[in-house]
C-alpha positions as CSV (number, residue, x, y, z in Angstrom):
1,M,0.0,0.0,0.0
2,R,1.4,3.4,-1.0
3,T,-1.4,5.6,0.1
4,L,-2.6,6.0,3.7
5,V,-6.4,5.8,3.7
6,L,-7.1,6.0,7.4
7,A,-5.2,7.6,10.2
8,I,-6.4,7.4,13.8
9,E,-5.2,9.4,16.8
10,I,-6.4,9.0,20.4
11,V,-6.3,12.4,22.1
12,S,-4.6,12.8,25.5
13,P,-4.2,16.1,27.3
14,S,-0.5,16.3,26.1
15,S,-1.3,15.4,22.5
16,A,-4.6,17.3,21.8
17,R,-3.0,20.4,20.2
18,G,-0.7,18.3,18.0
19,D,-3.4,15.9,16.9
20,R,-6.0,18.6,16.1
21,L,-3.7,21.1,14.4
22,V,-0.3,19.9,13.4
23,K,-1.1,16.3,12.5
24,R,-4.5,17.1,11.0
25,R,-3.0,19.7,8.6
26,L,-0.2,17.3,7.7
27,Y,-2.7,14.5,6.9
28,Q,-4.9,16.9,4.9
29,R,-1.9,18.1,2.9
30,Q,-0.8,14.5,2.2
31,R,-4.4,13.7,1.1
32,V,-5.0,11.0,3.7
33,A,-8.6,10.0,2.9
34,T,-9.9,9.9,6.5
35,Y,-8.4,11.1,9.8
36,W,-10.1,10.1,13.0
37,I,-9.4,12.0,16.2
38,V,-10.7,9.9,19.0
39,D,-11.5,11.9,22.2
40,P,-12.3,9.4,25.0
41,D,-12.9,12.2,27.6
42,A,-15.6,13.9,25.3
43,R,-16.7,10.4,24.1
44,L,-16.7,11.4,20.5
45,V,-14.7,11.1,17.3
46,E,-13.8,13.9,14.9
47,V,-13.8,12.7,11.3
48,W,-11.7,14.7,8.9
49,Q,-11.4,14.5,5.1
50,P,-8.7,16.2,3.1
51,D,-10.8,19.3,2.1
52,D,-12.7,19.7,5.4
53,E,-12.5,23.0,7.2
54,R,-14.5,21.5,10.1
55,P,-14.9,17.9,11.2
56,E,-17.9,15.7,11.3
57,I,-18.5,15.0,15.0
58,V,-19.7,11.4,15.6
59,T,-21.0,10.3,19.0
60,D,-23.1,7.2,18.1
61,V,-21.9,4.8,15.4
62,L,-18.7,5.5,13.5
63,R,-18.7,4.1,10.0
64,W,-15.8,3.7,7.5
65,R,-15.3,1.8,4.3
66,V,-11.9,1.1,2.8
67,A,-13.4,1.0,-0.7
68,P,-16.8,1.7,-2.3
69,D,-17.6,-2.0,-2.8
70,A,-16.3,-3.1,0.7
71,E,-18.4,-3.7,3.8
72,D,-18.7,-0.9,6.4
73,L,-16.6,-1.0,9.5
74,A,-19.1,0.1,12.2
75,V,-17.9,1.1,15.7
76,D,-20.5,1.6,18.3
77,L,-19.1,4.5,20.2
78,E,-21.5,4.3,23.1
79,K,-20.5,0.7,23.7
80,L,-16.8,1.5,23.2
81,F,-16.7,4.5,25.5
82,G,-19.1,2.9,27.9
83,N,-16.3,0.6,28.9
84,L,-14.1,3.5,29.9
85,P,-14.1,5.0,33.4
86,E,-15.8,8.4,33.7
């Protein structure tokens, strides 16, 4: 594989600025198809595409497809985050 199609970062207090600004801009410039910023404290995922100025905010079911004819990967965020301590 020569092209990164999905990048995922899990935000921590020490990495939030880098993940949301520096890495996001780098991934967008490099045309990474999808960039997820997972925020366990806020219990949401920011979904970024290369041309986005603002993310899609997902709090229920996160869906992603590697190719148009592939099956969806579906992640139930309520279930995932429900397993984390408050």
